[in-house]
N, C-alpha and C positions, 0 to 999 in steps of 0.2 A: 570362474572369472568374476562373476557378479558379486560373489561373497568377498573377494579380495578388494574390489572397488568400494563396496560398502564399508569394509573394515578401515580402509585408508581414509575415507571421508569422515567416518565417525571419530577416528583418532586425531586427525591432523587439522580438520577444518574447525575453526573456532565458532561455537554456537553463540548467537546473540539472543538476549531475552527481550522480546517486545510484547506489549500487551495484546490480548486477543482482539482481533478486529475482522470484519468480513464485509461483504458487499453491502453498500448502502451507508456505511459509516463515513463520516467526514473526519479525515485525519490530516495531521501535519507531519511531514517527513523532513528531518534535518539531515543533510548530507554534505560531505566535504568536497570542495572543488579545488583543483590545483591549477593555478595560472602562472606558468613559468616556475619560479622558485617559491612563490607565495601560496599559501592555502587559506581558504576561507570557507565559512559555513553558509550554506544557502538552504532555504526551506521551500517546500512545495506543498501547498494546502489544497485539498480537493476531496472528491467523493471516490470511494473505492468502487471500481466497476467489477473487478473480479479478483479472485485468488486462484492460482492454478499451479499444478505440480505438487511434489511432495519431497520432503527431505531437503537436500542441498540444492535441488533444482527448482525450488518453489519461488514463484514470482507473484507480485500483485500489481495491478494497474490502477492508476489514479487519474481522474479527469477533473479539470478545472476550467472555468471560463476566464479567458484573458481578453477583456473587452467583449467583442461579439464573436470571438474565435474560440472554439473549444480546443484545449491542449490536453493530450494524454501522455502519461509517462509510465513506463514499466520499470519496476524496481525488483531486482533479485533480493530475496530475504537475507542471503548471506553476503551481500555486497560489503566489502571492507570499508567503503566510504560512508556507509550509513551510520549516523551517530545516535539518533533516537527517533521514536515514533510516538506522537501524542494523539490521543483520541479526543476530538472536539465534540462530536455528537454521534450517538449510536442511532443509526437509521433502521427503520422497519421496512424491509422489502421481502417479497415472497419468492425470490429467485437467487441463485448463487452467482449468476452472471447477468448483470443488468445492462446489456447492450442497447436495449430500447431507450435507455436514458440519453443516448446520443442525439436522438431526433427531437427530444422534448425541449421546449423553451418556455420562459415565463413562469407562471404559477404551476403549470403542469410538471415542471422540472423539480418541484419541491418534494423532498422525501420526508415522510412522517417520522417523527422522532419516537424511538422506542420508549414505552412506559417503563419506569424504573420500579423495581420491587422494593417495598418497604421492609426494613430490617426489624 
């Protein structure tokens, strides 16, 4: 049964190509919103808190500050409404899931930028 589910998911679910990103990276996600008959593109820019799951059930969580309130949003990787993902900054963190980031404020909430390799 599991093999049949995997086969159907591999064959019929459209794969989207996004750049590699992980926890600590600052990304902008562009997604489509339907309002009645109209559709528009909205973006959500924030820090990736975690990536979880694998294959078609993979999701990632993004956190941003809206004023003094923290807002988190979970996006499935295979969401049809996702248009594109841009990486703004590569962050250097030592964990795959940075839930401790929720309690940090001010300068403590700053994530070090990853040093780039020279080509």
